[in-house]
C-alpha positions as protocol buffer text, in pm:
chain_id: "A"
residue {
  index: 1
  type: MET
  ca { x: 0 y: 0 z: 0 }
}
residue {
  index: 2
  type: ALA
  ca { x: 149 y: 333 z: -112 }
}
residue {
  index: 3
  type: PHE
  ca { x: 88 y: 674 z: 43 }
}
residue {
  index: 4
  type: SER
  ca { x: -102 y: 768 z: -273 }
}
residue {
  index: 5
  type: ASP
  ca { x: -362 y: 505 z: -179 }
}
residue {
  index: 6
  type: ILE
  ca { x: -465 y: 703 z: 131 }
}
residue {
  index: 7
  type: ASN
  ca { x: -809 y: 858 z: 94 }
}
residue {
  index: 8
  type: LEU
  ca { x: -800 y: 1206 z: 246 }
}
residue {
  index: 9
  type: LEU
  ca { x: -1180 y: 1219 z: 274 }
}
residue {
  index: 10
  type: TYR
  ca { x: -1168 y: 915 z: 503 }
}
residue {
  index: 11
  type: SER
  ca { x: -889 y: 1082 z: 701 }
}
residue {
  index: 12
  type: LEU
  ca { x: -1095 y: 1400 z: 741 }
}
residue {
  index: 13
  type: SER
  ca { x: -1390 y: 1189 z: 856 }
}
residue {
  index: 14
  type: GLY
  ca { x: -1161 y: 1017 z: 1106 }
}
residue {
  index: 15
  type: LEU
  ca { x: -1043 y: 1357 z: 1228 }
}
residue {
  index: 16
  type: ALA
  ca { x: -1401 y: 1477 z: 1283 }
}
residue {
  index: 17
  type: VAL
  ca { x: -1519 y: 1159 z: 1456 }
}
residue {
  index: 18
  type: GLY
  ca { x: -1201 y: 1141 z: 1663 }
}
residue {
  index: 19
  type: ALA
  ca { x: -1259 y: 1497 z: 1785 }
}
residue {
  index: 20
  type: ILE
  ca { x: -1618 y: 1411 z: 1885 }
}
residue {
  index: 21
  type: VAL
  ca { x: -1496 y: 1105 z: 2074 }
}
residue {
  index: 22
  type: GLY
  ca { x: -1244 y: 1325 z: 2250 }
}
residue {
  index: 23
  type: PHE
  ca { x: -1517 y: 1578 z: 2336 }
}
residue {
  index: 24
  type: THR
  ca { x: -1779 y: 1334 z: 2464 }
}
residue {
  index: 25
  type: GLY
  ca { x: -1614 y: 996 z: 2525 }
}
residue {
  index: 26
  type: VAL
  ca { x: -1864 y: 823 z: 2293 }
}
residue {
  index: 27
  type: GLY
  ca { x: -1960 y: 831 z: 1929 }
}
residue {
  index: 28
  type: GLY
  ca { x: -1682 y: 628 z: 1761 }
}
residue {
  index: 29
  type: GLY
  ca { x: -1883 y: 337 z: 1618 }
}
residue {
  index: 30
  type: SER
  ca { x: -2208 y: 532 z: 1653 }
}
residue {
  index: 31
  type: LEU
  ca { x: -2089 y: 788 z: 1401 }
}
residue {
  index: 32
  type: MET
  ca { x: -1818 y: 619 z: 1196 }
}
residue {
  index: 33
  type: THR
  ca { x: -2017 y: 319 z: 1074 }
}
residue {
  index: 34
  type: PRO
  ca { x: -2327 y: 513 z: 958 }
}
residue {
  index: 35
  type: LEU
  ca { x: -2096 y: 780 z: 810 }
}
residue {
  index: 36
  type: LEU
  ca { x: -1927 y: 517 z: 596 }
}
residue {
  index: 37
  type: VAL
  ca { x: -2262 y: 363 z: 496 }
}
residue {
  index: 38
  type: LEU
  ca { x: -2458 y: 680 z: 421 }
}
residue {
  index: 39
  type: LEU
  ca { x: -2193 y: 927 z: 305 }
}
residue {
  index: 40
  type: PHE
  ca { x: -1941 y: 699 z: 132 }
}
residue {
  index: 41
  type: ASN
  ca { x: -2189 y: 430 z: 22 }
}
residue {
  index: 42
  type: VAL
  ca { x: -1980 y: 155 z: 184 }
}
residue {
  index: 43
  type: HIS
  ca { x: -2149 y: -185 z: 227 }
}
residue {
  index: 44
  type: PRO
  ca { x: -2271 y: -217 z: 589 }
}
residue {
  index: 45
  type: ALA
  ca { x: -2069 y: -536 z: 645 }
}
residue {
  index: 46
  type: THR
  ca { x: -1748 y: -368 z: 526 }
}
residue {
  index: 47
  type: ALA
  ca { x: -1824 y: -55 z: 729 }
}
residue {
  index: 48
  type: VAL
  ca { x: -1882 y: -261 z: 1045 }
}
residue {
  index: 49
  type: GLY
  ca { x: -1573 y: -480 z: 996 }
}
residue {
  index: 50
  type: THR
  ca { x: -1341 y: -188 z: 920 }
}
residue {
  index: 51
  type: ASP
  ca { x: -1481 y: 21 z: 1205 }
}
residue {
  index: 52
  type: LEU
  ca { x: -1429 y: -263 z: 1454 }
}
residue {
  index: 53
  type: LEU
  ca { x: -1054 y: -280 z: 1384 }
}
residue {
  index: 54
  type: TYR
  ca { x: -1046 y: 101 z: 1384 }
}
residue {
  index: 55
  type: ALA
  ca { x: -1204 y: 94 z: 1731 }
}
residue {
  index: 56
  type: ALA
  ca { x: -964 y: -174 z: 1855 }
}
residue {
  index: 57
  type: ALA
  ca { x: -667 y: 43 z: 1757 }
}
residue {
  index: 58
  type: THR
  ca { x: -799 y: 368 z: 1901 }
}
residue {
  index: 59
  type: LYS
  ca { x: -930 y: 214 z: 2224 }
}
residue {
  index: 60
  type: SER
  ca { x: -598 y: 38 z: 2283 }
}
residue {
  index: 61
  type: VAL
  ca { x: -452 y: 386 z: 2328 }
}
residue {
  index: 62
  type: GLY
  ca { x: -731 y: 477 z: 2571 }
}
residue {
  index: 63
  type: THR
  ca { x: -677 y: 155 z: 2766 }
}
residue {
  index: 64
  type: ALA
  ca { x: -305 y: 228 z: 2800 }
}
residue {
  index: 65
  type: VAL
  ca { x: -384 y: 573 z: 2940 }
}
residue {
  index: 66
  type: HIS
  ca { x: -649 y: 443 z: 3184 }
}
residue {
  index: 67
  type: GLY
  ca { x: -429 y: 149 z: 3282 }
}
residue {
  index: 68
  type: LYS
  ca { x: -141 y: 381 z: 3368 }
}
residue {
  index: 69
  type: ALA
  ca { x: -379 y: 593 z: 3574 }
}
residue {
  index: 70
  type: LYS
  ca { x: -507 y: 276 z: 3749 }
}
residue {
  index: 71
  type: SER
  ca { x: -863 y: 358 z: 3643 }
}
residue {
  index: 72
  type: VAL
  ca { x: -948 y: 11 z: 3510 }
}
residue {
  index: 73
  type: ASP
  ca { x: -1128 y: -252 z: 3719 }
}
residue {
  index: 74
  type: TRP
  ca { x: -990 y: -568 z: 3562 }
}
residue {
  index: 75
  type: GLN
  ca { x: -1240 y: -791 z: 3743 }
}
residue {
  index: 76
  type: ILE
  ca { x: -1524 y: -613 z: 3562 }
}
residue {
  index: 77
  type: VAL
  ca { x: -1333 y: -642 z: 3234 }
}
residue {
  index: 78
  type: ARG
  ca { x: -1295 y: -1019 z: 3284 }
}
residue {
  index: 79
  type: ARG
  ca { x: -1665 y: -1058 z: 3366 }
}
residue {
  index: 80
  type: LEU
  ca { x: -1771 y: -863 z: 3059 }
}
residue {
  index: 81
  type: ALA
  ca { x: -1530 y: -1053 z: 2835 }
}
residue {
  index: 82
  type: SER
  ca { x: -1647 y: -1390 z: 2966 }
}
residue {
  index: 83
  type: GLY
  ca { x: -1989 y: -1301 z: 2825 }
}
residue {
  index: 84
  type: SER
  ca { x: -1892 y: -1104 z: 2514 }
}
residue {
  index: 85
  type: VAL
  ca { x: -1627 y: -1336 z: 2366 }
}
residue {
  index: 86
  type: PRO
  ca { x: -1852 y: -1648 z: 2348 }
}
residue {
  index: 87
  type: ALA
  ca { x: -2143 y: -1432 z: 2229 }
}
residue {
  index: 88
  type: THR
  ca { x: -1925 y: -1286 z: 1955 }
}
residue {
  index: 89
  type: LEU
  ca { x: -1820 y: -1631 z: 1832 }
}
residue {
  index: 90
  type: LEU
  ca { x: -2179 y: -1759 z: 1839 }
}
residue {
  index: 91
  type: THR
  ca { x: -2298 y: -1450 z: 1651 }
}
residue {
  index: 92
  type: PHE
  ca { x: -2043 y: -1509 z: 1376 }
}
residue {
  index: 93
  type: MET
  ca { x: -2156 y: -1871 z: 1349 }
}
residue {
  index: 94
  type: ALA
  ca { x: -2517 y: -1754 z: 1314 }
}
residue {
  index: 95
  type: MET
  ca { x: -2424 y: -1489 z: 1056 }
}
residue {
  index: 96
  type: GLN
  ca { x: -2240 y: -1751 z: 852 }
}
residue {
  index: 97
  type: GLU
  ca { x: -2514 y: -2011 z: 888 }
}
residue {
  index: 98
  type: PHE
  ca { x: -2802 y: -1782 z: 791 }
}
residue {
  index: 99
  type: GLY
  ca { x: -2615 y: -1550 z: 552 }
}
residue {
  index: 100
  type: LEU
  ca { x: -2694 y: -1235 z: 749 }
}
residue {
  index: 101
  type: LYS
  ca { x: -2446 y: -1001 z: 581 }
}
residue {
  index: 102
  type: GLY
  ca { x: -2734 y: -887 z: 364 }
}
residue {
  index: 103
  type: SER
  ca { x: -2752 y: -601 z: 117 }
}
residue {
  index: 104
  type: LYS
  ca { x: -2712 y: -230 z: 177 }
}
residue {
  index: 105
  type: GLY
  ca { x: -3071 y: -213 z: 298 }
}
residue {
  index: 106
  type: GLY
  ca { x: -3066 y: -551 z: 467 }
}
residue {
  index: 107
  type: PHE
  ca { x: -3022 y: -705 z: 811 }
}
residue {
  index: 108
  type: LEU
  ca { x: -2704 y: -523 z: 917 }
}
residue {
  index: 109
  type: ALA
  ca { x: -2838 y: -182 z: 812 }
}
residue {
  index: 110
  type: VAL
  ca { x: -3161 y: -231 z: 1009 }
}
residue {
  index: 111
  type: MET
  ca { x: -2972 y: -368 z: 1312 }
}
residue {
  index: 112
  type: LEU
  ca { x: -2738 y: -68 z: 1296 }
}
residue {
  index: 113
  type: GLY
  ca { x: -3033 y: 171 z: 1288 }
}
residue {
  index: 114
  type: VAL
  ca { x: -3203 y: 5 z: 1587 }
}
residue {
  index: 115
  type: VAL
  ca { x: -2886 y: 5 z: 1799 }
}
residue {
  index: 116
  type: LEU
  ca { x: -2811 y: 366 z: 1705 }
}
residue {
  index: 117
  type: LEU
  ca { x: -3161 y: 464 z: 1818 }
}
residue {
  index: 118
  type: ALA
  ca { x: -3106 y: 284 z: 2150 }
}
residue {
  index: 119
  type: THR
  ca { x: -2768 y: 456 z: 2184 }
}
residue {
  index: 120
  type: SER
  ca { x: -2918 y: 801 z: 2123 }
}
residue {
  index: 121
  type: LEU
  ca { x: -3188 y: 740 z: 2385 }
}
residue {
  index: 122
  type: THR
  ca { x: -2918 y: 626 z: 2627 }
}
residue {
  index: 123
  type: LEU
  ca { x: -2725 y: 947 z: 2568 }
}
residue {
  index: 124
  type: LEU
  ca { x: -3035 y: 1164 z: 2614 }
}
residue {
  index: 125
  type: PHE
  ca { x: -3177 y: 990 z: 2921 }
}
residue {
  index: 126
  type: ARG
  ca { x: -2875 y: 825 z: 3085 }
}
residue {
  index: 127
  type: HIS
  ca { x: -2934 y: 975 z: 3431 }
}
residue {
  index: 128
  type: GLN
  ca { x: -3306 y: 891 z: 3427 }
}
residue {
  index: 129
  type: ILE
  ca { x: -3234 y: 535 z: 3309 }
}
residue {
  index: 130
  type: VAL
  ca { x: -2972 y: 482 z: 3580 }
}
residue {
  index: 131
  type: ASP
  ca { x: -3197 y: 626 z: 3851 }
}
residue {
  index: 132
  type: PHE
  ca { x: -3495 y: 414 z: 3743 }
}
residue {
  index: 133
  type: MET
  ca { x: -3301 y: 89 z: 3710 }
}
residue {
  index: 134
  type: SER
  ca { x: -3114 y: 148 z: 4036 }
}
residue {
  index: 135
  type: ARG
  ca { x: -3447 y: 155 z: 4219 }
}
residue {
  index: 136
  type: HIS
  ca { x: -3555 y: -176 z: 4066 }
}
residue {
  index: 137
  type: ILE
  ca { x: -3228 y: -374 z: 4054 }
}
residue {
  index: 138
  type: SER
  ca { x: -3057 y: -466 z: 4380 }
}
residue {
  index: 139
  type: THR
  ca { x: -2679 y: -454 z: 4365 }
}
residue {
  index: 140
  type: SER
  ca { x: -2623 y: -586 z: 4718 }
}
residue {
  index: 141
  type: ASN
  ca { x: -2593 y: -947 z: 4598 }
}
residue {
  index: 142
  type: ALA
  ca { x: -2237 y: -982 z: 4462 }
}
residue {
  index: 143
  type: ALA
  ca { x: -2309 y: -1309 z: 4280 }
}
residue {
  index: 144
  type: ARG
  ca { x: -2610 y: -1156 z: 4104 }
}
residue {
  index: 145
  type: VAL
  ca { x: -2411 y: -849 z: 4000 }
}
residue {
  index: 146
  type: ALA
  ca { x: -2138 y: -1074 z: 3860 }
}
residue {
  index: 147
  type: ALA
  ca { x: -2394 y: -1276 z: 3661 }
}
residue {
  index: 148
  type: LEU
  ca { x: -2561 y: -961 z: 3526 }
}
residue {
  index: 149
  type: THR
  ca { x: -2219 y: -826 z: 3424 }
}
residue {
  index: 150
  type: VAL
  ca { x: -2150 y: -1143 z: 3225 }
}
residue {
  index: 151
  type: ALA
  ca { x: -2498 y: -1114 z: 3067 }
}
residue {
  index: 152
  type: THR
  ca { x: -2426 y: -749 z: 2980 }
}
residue {
  index: 153
  type: GLY
  ca { x: -2106 y: -860 z: 2810 }
}
residue {
  index: 154
  type: ALA
  ca { x: -2302 y: -1116 z: 2607 }
}
residue {
  index: 155
  type: VAL
  ca { x: -2551 y: -853 z: 2488 }
}
residue {
  index: 156
  type: LEU
  ca { x: -2267 y: -616 z: 2394 }
}
residue {
  index: 157
  type: GLY
  ca { x: -2095 y: -899 z: 2208 }
}
residue {
  index: 158
  type: VAL
  ca { x: -2400 y: -950 z: 1984 }
}
residue {
  index: 159
  type: LEU
  ca { x: -2455 y: -577 z: 1928 }
}
residue {
  index: 160
  type: VAL
  ca { x: -2093 y: -491 z: 1855 }
}
residue {
  index: 161
  type: THR
  ca { x: -2040 y: -790 z: 1625 }
}
residue {
  index: 162
  type: THR
  ca { x: -2343 y: -708 z: 1412 }
}
residue {
  index: 163
  type: THR
  ca { x: -2328 y: -326 z: 1415 }
}
residue {
  index: 164
  type: SER
  ca { x: -1995 y: -215 z: 1576 }
}
residue {
  index: 165
  type: VAL
  ca { x: -2210 y: 3 z: 1807 }
}
residue {
  index: 166
  type: GLY
  ca { x: -2299 y: -32 z: 2175 }
}
residue {
  index: 167
  type: ALA
  ca { x: -1974 y: -76 z: 2364 }
}
residue {
  index: 168
  type: GLY
  ca { x: -1961 y: 294 z: 2459 }
}
residue {
  index: 169
  type: ALA
  ca { x: -2285 y: 461 z: 2565 }
}
residue {
  index: 170
  type: ILE
  ca { x: -2486 y: 142 z: 2626 }
}
residue {
  index: 171
  type: GLY
  ca { x: -2198 y: -36 z: 2802 }
}
residue {
  index: 172
  type: VAL
  ca { x: -2120 y: 255 z: 3033 }
}
residue {
  index: 173
  type: THR
  ca { x: -2488 y: 299 z: 3124 }
}
residue {
  index: 174
  type: ALA
  ca { x: -2520 y: -70 z: 3215 }
}
residue {
  index: 175
  type: LEU
  ca { x: -2209 y: -53 z: 3435 }
}
residue {
  index: 176
  type: LEU
  ca { x: -2336 y: 261 z: 3609 }
}
residue {
  index: 177
  type: ILE
  ca { x: -2648 y: 65 z: 3705 }
}
residue {
  index: 178
  type: LEU
  ca { x: -2462 y: -246 z: 3821 }
}
residue {
  index: 179
  type: TYR
  ca { x: -2179 y: -66 z: 4005 }
}
residue {
  index: 180
  type: PRO
  ca { x: -2332 y: 253 z: 4152 }
}
residue {
  index: 181
  type: ARG
  ca { x: -2055 y: 293 z: 4411 }
}
residue {
  index: 182
  type: LEU
  ca { x: -1771 y: 275 z: 4160 }
}
residue {
  index: 183
  type: GLN
  ca { x: -1609 y: 596 z: 4037 }
}
residue {
  index: 184
  type: VAL
  ca { x: -1734 y: 699 z: 3693 }
}
residue {
  index: 185
  type: LEU
  ca { x: -1373 y: 725 z: 3575 }
}
residue {
  index: 186
  type: ARG
  ca { x: -1314 y: 357 z: 3661 }
}
residue {
  index: 187
  type: ILE
  ca { x: -1638 y: 256 z: 3487 }
}
residue {
  index: 188
  type: VAL
  ca { x: -1536 y: 441 z: 3171 }
}
residue {
  index: 189
  type: GLY
  ca { x: -1184 y: 297 z: 3190 }
}
residue {
  index: 190
  type: SER
  ca { x: -1318 y: -57 z: 3239 }
}
residue {
  index: 191
  type: ASP
  ca { x: -1563 y: -18 z: 2950 }
}
residue {
  index: 192
  type: ILE
  ca { x: -1285 y: 103 z: 2718 }
}
residue {
  index: 193
  type: ALA
  ca { x: -1053 y: -180 z: 2825 }
}
residue {
  index: 194
  type: HIS
  ca { x: -1324 y: -440 z: 2758 }
}
residue {
  index: 195
  type: ALA
  ca { x: -1392 y: -285 z: 2416 }
}
residue {
  index: 196
  type: VAL
  ca { x: -1038 y: -370 z: 2299 }
}
residue {
  index: 197
  type: PRO
  ca { x: -1064 y: -752 z: 2295 }
}
residue {
  index: 198
  type: LEU
  ca { x: -1430 y: -731 z: 2194 }
}
residue {
  index: 199
  type: THR
  ca { x: -1371 y: -511 z: 1889 }
}
residue {
  index: 200
  type: LEU
  ca { x: -1046 y: -690 z: 1800 }
}
residue {
  index: 201
  type: ILE
  ca { x: -1205 y: -1037 z: 1798 }
}
residue {
  index: 202
  type: SER
  ca { x: -1512 y: -907 z: 1616 }
}
residue {
  index: 203
  type: GLY
  ca { x: -1297 y: -717 z: 1367 }
}
residue {
  index: 204
  type: LEU
  ca { x: -1080 y: -1022 z: 1295 }
}
residue {
  index: 205
  type: GLY
  ca { x: -1395 y: -1225 z: 1242 }
}
residue {
  index: 206
  type: HIS
  ca { x: -1519 y: -974 z: 986 }
}
residue {
  index: 207
  type: TRP
  ca { x: -1174 y: -975 z: 824 }
}
residue {
  index: 208
  type: TRP
  ca { x: -1196 y: -1354 z: 793 }
}
residue {
  index: 209
  type: MET
  ca { x: -1535 y: -1306 z: 626 }
}
residue {
  index: 210
  type: GLY
  ca { x: -1375 y: -1056 z: 386 }
}
residue {
  index: 211
  type: ASP
  ca { x: -1539 y: -746 z: 536 }
}
residue {
  index: 212
  type: VAL
  ca { x: -1237 y: -523 z: 610 }
}
residue {
  index: 213
  type: ASP
  ca { x: -1100 y: -252 z: 380 }
}
residue {
  index: 214
  type: TRP
  ca { x: -739 y: -202 z: 496 }
}
residue {
  index: 215
  type: ILE
  ca { x: -675 y: 115 z: 294 }
}
residue {
  index: 216
  type: MET
  ca { x: -988 y: 268 z: 443 }
}
residue {
  index: 217
  type: LEU
  ca { x: -878 y: 159 z: 792 }
}
residue {
  index: 218
  type: VAL
  ca { x: -535 y: 324 z: 763 }
}
residue {
  index: 219
  type: SER
  ca { x: -690 y: 639 z: 613 }
}
residue {
  index: 220
  type: LEU
  ca { x: -934 y: 664 z: 907 }
}
residue {
  index: 221
  type: LEU
  ca { x: -661 y: 611 z: 1168 }
}
residue {
  index: 222
  type: ILE
  ca { x: -440 y: 883 z: 1015 }
}
residue {
  index: 223
  type: GLY
  ca { x: -716 y: 1134 z: 1084 }
}
residue {
  index: 224
  type: SER
  ca { x: -861 y: 997 z: 1407 }
}
residue {
  index: 225
  type: MET
  ca { x: -544 y: 990 z: 1617 }
}
residue {
  index: 226
  type: PRO
  ca { x: -487 y: 1370 z: 1605 }
}
residue {
  index: 227
  type: GLY
  ca { x: -864 y: 1419 z: 1621 }
}
residue {
  index: 228
  type: ILE
  ca { x: -890 y: 1238 z: 1954 }
}
residue {
  index: 229
  type: ALA
  ca { x: -595 y: 1436 z: 2087 }
}
residue {
  index: 230
  type: ILE
  ca { x: -752 y: 1767 z: 1980 }
}
residue {
  index: 231
  type: GLY
  ca { x: -1092 y: 1674 z: 2121 }
}
residue {
  index: 232
  type: SER
  ca { x: -946 y: 1559 z: 2453 }
}
residue {
  index: 233
  type: HIS
  ca { x: -750 y: 1884 z: 2481 }
}
residue {
  index: 234
  type: LEU
  ca { x: -1052 y: 2105 z: 2408 }
}
residue {
  index: 235
  type: ALA
  ca { x: -1306 y: 1901 z: 2606 }
}
residue {
  index: 236
  type: PRO
  ca { x: -1266 y: 2093 z: 2936 }
}
residue {
  index: 237
  type: LYS
  ca { x: -1336 y: 2419 z: 2749 }
}
residue {
  index: 238
  type: LEU
  ca { x: -1656 y: 2306 z: 2575 }
}
residue {
  index: 239
  type: PRO
  ca { x: -2005 y: 2233 z: 2714 }
}
residue {
  index: 240
  type: GLU
  ca { x: -2018 y: 1851 z: 2710 }
}
residue {
  index: 241
  type: ARG
  ca { x: -2393 y: 1846 z: 2774 }
}
residue {
  index: 242
  type: VAL
  ca { x: -2460 y: 2042 z: 2454 }
}
residue {
  index: 243
  type: LEU
  ca { x: -2227 y: 1817 z: 2255 }
}
residue {
  index: 244
  type: ARG
  ca { x: -2393 y: 1501 z: 2386 }
}
residue {
  index: 245
  type: LEU
  ca { x: -2738 y: 1642 z: 2301 }
}
residue {
  index: 246
  type: ALA
  ca { x: -2626 y: 1730 z: 1948 }
}
residue {
  index: 247
  type: LEU
  ca { x: -2472 y: 1383 z: 1907 }
}
residue {
  index: 248
  type: ALA
  ca { x: -2793 y: 1215 z: 2028 }
}
residue {
  index: 249
  type: VAL
  ca { x: -3009 y: 1415 z: 1784 }
}
residue {
  index: 250
  type: ILE
  ca { x: -2777 y: 1325 z: 1495 }
}
residue {
  index: 251
  type: LEU
  ca { x: -2794 y: 957 z: 1591 }
}
residue {
  index: 252
  type: VAL
  ca { x: -3176 y: 964 z: 1599 }
}
residue {
  index: 253
  type: LEU
  ca { x: -3189 y: 1107 z: 1246 }
}
residue {
  index: 254
  type: VAL
  ca { x: -2927 y: 863 z: 1114 }
}
residue {
  index: 255
  type: SER
  ca { x: -3095 y: 563 z: 1280 }
}
residue {
  index: 256
  type: LEU
  ca { x: -3434 y: 648 z: 1128 }
}
residue {
  index: 257
  type: LYS
  ca { x: -3277 y: 683 z: 783 }
}
residue {
  index: 258
  type: LEU
  ca { x: -3110 y: 342 z: 814 }
}
residue {
  index: 259
  type: ILE
  ca { x: -3424 y: 169 z: 947 }
}
residue {
  index: 260
  type: LEU
  ca { x: -3657 y: 321 z: 687 }
}
residue {
  index: 261
  type: ALA
  ca { x: -3416 y: 287 z: 391 }
}
């Protein structure tokens, strides 16, 4: 692959999405995959597969930072992974068995739209969701919390494998409900750390199925790395609540377009 193969439009998209991730902490898969599908007319399967390896690379950097700061609860990561890894493998088997790659308006596009809609609602009503669920789910039983964490990992495994979306906003919200006494920073760090093996295994599975565009992946990473750095630097100076609201509204519109296409 020569430098001339790099697509600068992909790099600019990576820069923009990376900056949003730096601003808000979410939005990587939620924005990148639909951006590739709707703006660049990339097949949903290729968009999902490429975005998964893109996420594995970018979140490895985040995990290194959180690990150095000791803001990762590795027990939570292991519990999530014990649910997500088997779920990922089973999902790939089902996709192969039933031919669920589909067309540009098929299964993956509809799944992506549904998960994006759920993600946007999670962004808009995270505090209300956490408050409501905390009143109805007891977290005093350690064994039950552990089992629910594994189940959460399994759900994320299915969602991320089919759409590349869900590990961020949905994963963090679930952990906030299950571990209300844990610092938010450690929940975010644990969620990011779990996303690395999840997106890597899922991405490799899509690569094996022929759904990864390596030139696109490199082009996206060239833009996203400085984008994340810029967004992280400017985040303290910008109103995060406004950014999250804008991101949620965009996701609602994108999800409806994908579902109704």
